[in-house]
C-alpha positions, 0 to 999 in steps of 0.5 A: 662497290662500283659507286664507292670506287667512283666516289673515291676516284672523283674525290682523288681527282678533285684533291689532285686538281686542288693540289695542282692549283696550289702548286701553280700559285706557289711556284708561278706567282711572285709577290710584289714587295712594298714598303709599309709605314704607319704611325704608332700613337704616343699613348701606346708607346708609354705602356 
């Protein structure tokens, strides 16, 4: 039974670290907006 509890604790800590990393990326990193332009070929417009 202690090995099961140890496994669950380790998995819980890893899940917590992953959640904390995703939260930090979502709240601390700001995306940089940029303008995107591209040309559509004429043969695709007619369809």
